[in-house]
N, C-alpha and C positions, 0 to 999 in steps of 0.2 A: 219881060218875063224870062226870056232866055238868059239874059245877063244875070238876073237874080239867081237862077238855077246854078249858073257857073260859080257865083260867089259862094253859095251854100255848099256846093261840092268841094270847092277849094278849102273851105273851113273844115269840112268833114275830113278831107284828106290830111290836112295839117294835124288835126286832133289824132287821127289814126297813126300817123307817123310818130307823133309825140308819145303816144301810148306804147307803140312798138319799141321806140328807143328807150323808154323808161323800163319796160319789161326786160329788154335785152341787157341793159345796164345792171338791173337788179339781179338777174340770173347770173350774169358774169361775176358780180361781186359775191353772190352767195356761193358760187362754184369755184371761187378763187382758192388757191391752196392756203392752208392754215399753217401757222407756226406754233408749236407747242413748247412752252417753257415750264420750268419747275421752280417752286418757291424754295428758297434757301435762307439760312440765317447763320449768324456767327455762333460757333460752339466753343465751349471752354472745357478743358479736360483737367479735372482736379487731381493733383498728384502731390507726392511728398519727395523731398530730396533725401529722405531717410528710408533705407531698406529695412524691412522687418515683416512681422506677421500682423495681419489686420486683426485688431482686437474687437472693435464694435463698429457697426454701421447704424446710422441714425436716420437714414432716408431710404425710400423705395423708389423704383422706377415709376415715373408719372407724378411724383410729388412736386409741388411748387415750393421752392426754397427761397429764402431771403438772403441778400448779401451779408456775409459774416456768420451765417448759420453753420453750426458744427455738422460736418458730413460723416466723417469716420475718424477713428483713432488707430494708432499702431502701437503694438506692445513693444516695449524697449527695456527689458531687464538688464541688458548689458550697459546701456547708457545710464540707467539708474545707479548701477554699481560704480560706474565711472564718475558720476556726479558726486557720490559719497567720497570717492577717493580724492578728487581735486578739491572738494570742500574742506577735507581734512588738511590737505597741503596748504590751502589758503589760511586756515586757522593757525597752523604752525608758523607760517611766515609772518602773519600779523602779530603773533605773540613774540616772536623774535624781534620784530621791528619795535614793539613797545618796550622791550627790554633794552634795546640799544638806545632808544630815545630817552628812556628814564635814567640810564646809567647804572652804576654799581649801587647795591643796597647799602644801607647804613652799617650793617654788621660787617660787610666786606671792607668798607673804608676803615672801620675801627681796627680790624685785624691787620690790614696792611700797614696802617700807621704804627701799630705796636711793633711790628717786625722792623720797620724803619727806625723807630726810636731805640730798639734793642741793638740794632746794628751800629747806630751812632755811639751808644754807650760803649760797645765793644771796641769801636775804632778809637775813641778817646782813651780808653784804658791801654790799648796797645801802643798808642802814641806816647803816653807817660812812661810805660815800661821801656820803650825804645830809647827815649831820652836818657833815662837813668843808666841803662846798659851802655849807651854811647859814651856818657861821661866817664864811667868806670873803665871802659875800654881804652879811652884816650889817656887815662892815667896808668894803664897797664895792669889794672886789677883783675879784669876778666879776660878770658881768651877770645880770639877772633871768632870762633864758632858760635859762642853765645851771642856775640854782637850780630852775626849774620842771622841767627834764628830770631832775634828780636826785631830786626829790620824786616825779615820776610813776614813775620806775623803781623806787623804794623801795616804793610802794603796789602796783605790779604784782607785785613779788616777794613781798610779804606775802600777796596773794591767791593766788599760785601755791603758797606754802607751806601755806596753809589748805586749799586744794583737795587737795593731796597728803596732808595729815593726815586729811582726811575719807575719802579713798580707802583709806588705810591702816587706819583704824578700821573701815571697812566690811568689809575683807577679814578682819580679826581677829575681828570679831563674827560673821561669816557671814551667812546669809540671815535675814531677819526671820521672825517667827512666821507672818505672813500668807503669805509666800512658801512656807514649809514646808507650811502647810496646803493651799495651792493645788496644790503638787506631790503631796502625799499624796492629795488628792481625785482627781487624774489617775490615780494608781495604783489607787484603788478603782474608778474608772470602767472602767479597762481590765480589772481582775479580774472585774467584773460582766459585761462583754461576753464574756469567756472562759467564764464559767459559763453564760451564756445559750446560747452556741453548743454547749457540752458537753451542755446539757439537750436541745437539739434532736437532737444526734447520738445521745444515749442512746435517744431515741424511735425511732431508725432500726432498732433491734432490738426486736421485739415478742415478748413472753413470754405464756404462757398464764395468764389470771387465775384459773382454777380447774382442778381435775382432772376430766377427762371425755372422752368421745369427740368426734372431729371430725365435725361434721354436714355441713358444706359448705365448699368453697373456691371463691370466685368469681373469683379472679384468679390468673394464672400468672406465673412469672418473666419479666421483660422488659416487662410491662405497666405503664403509668402509672396511679397511683392518686392520688386527691385526699386532702386532709386529712380525717381522720375516716372514710374509706371502709372499710366492714366487709369485710375480706378473708377471714377465717376465722370460722366459727360453731362454738362449743363448747356441748355439752349438759351440764347439771348433773343427773346421774341420782340424786343424793342428795336432790333435792327434786322429787318427782313428785306429781301430783294428777290427778283425773278430773273433766272438765267435762261437765255435763249441761245441756241446755236443756229445762226441765220446764214443761209447760202449767200455767197458773194453776189449772185445775180439779183438778190432782193435788197441789197444794201446801197444801191446807188443814191437814194435820197435820205438815208438815215444818218443822223448826226447827234452829237451830244446835246442834251436839253430837249430833244423831241418828246412829245407826249402822245400817248395813244391809249385806247381802251382795250382791256383784255377780259375774256370771259373765264369765270371760275366754275367749272362743272360741279365740283364738290359742294359749292355753296349756292349754285344756281343764281349767281349774281355776276356783276362785272366790277372791274377796278380800273381806276385811272393810273397809268404808269408814266414815269419819266426816265429817260435814258441817262445814266450817269457814267457808264463805262462801256467802251468798245475796245475789244482786244486789238493790239497793234500788230498782231501776227495771226495768220490763218491757222486753224487747228487741224482739221482732217477733211478728207474728201467724202461728200455724201453721195456723189454720183460720178462714176468713172466713164469717160467716153472712149470710143475706139477710133483709131486713125481712119478706118474704112469709112466711117460716117463723117469724119472731118470735125468732130466735136472737141471738147476740152473738159478736163476735170473741174468740177465745181466744188470749191472748198468752202468751209464755213468759218465764221468768226463768232467768238463768244460776245454776247451783248447782255449787259445787266441793266435792269430798270427797277427803280424803287417805287412803292406805292406813294401817291400824293397825299393819302389820308391814312391815319393809323387805325381807323375803325373798320377796316375792310374784312376782318375775320380770317385773314390768311394764316395758314399754319405750314411749317416746313414739310415739303414733300408733295403739296398740292400742285395740280396742273393748272396752267394758265394758257388759254388758247387765244391766238390773235390772228385775224384775217390779214394776209400779207398785203392786201390792197390798202389796208388802213395804217400801214407803217409809214 
């Protein structure tokens, strides 16, 4: 009987000890310090490389936009005038190029040929006159001066005929290869100027680089913005993560790939997270010790964890609370 009582008391004692141990462990876990993180996401700032005045806004804060959707436009009267100018230069260069490639017109060729034939007739006539005067001069019938005049006239007509022949050949052959290449280069230069202005004009219409909500709009229609000025901010909700600043004393067992559960007060739910980034360098001190107490400064490391599921309902700015004992 006595032995049976001892066994019962032993069992009761073991049960009481187990209960006390469980309660102490539960209380210690519940009273353990918590680590609070914040949900973040990648943001995109829509801007233009073109400076100017905002003409129209097609979205409002909070709107959900699709990738490629028109966000806003910039007024560009100066570029419109510049485009007209370079387009006119392009048209002129192309017209000149067509003229060079086509060569002289039929009327021009006929006119130059007539001049050449006229010069040939004059040359032949001057040659006959020179021959007659030369024969008479050799017989002593005409003076030396008349001979010299006939010779000079003949040489002048030969030069005139040669010049007309060269002009006729030039018209027939058309422009040289160097001239054609020079005109073609002018055409390419004008076309490049048009493409440059078109490129700037295309940047006057700014489109959404991603699909996501509009977080902020910092300029309104009529305001002047500089080149690269971020007018609209978009959020990429497809790429969310939670950033924690964890004290170095709590990081002894934390490593890349670890998973843990976090509580989301805003949603009254929890989320499973996986560590994918641990800062390689400490950030700042969260608690400063004094030498009198013999302590040390506890610094923090930035740790990022991404949700394991996409249907957690997280939004940027929400808090995520994690018990430090569960890391």
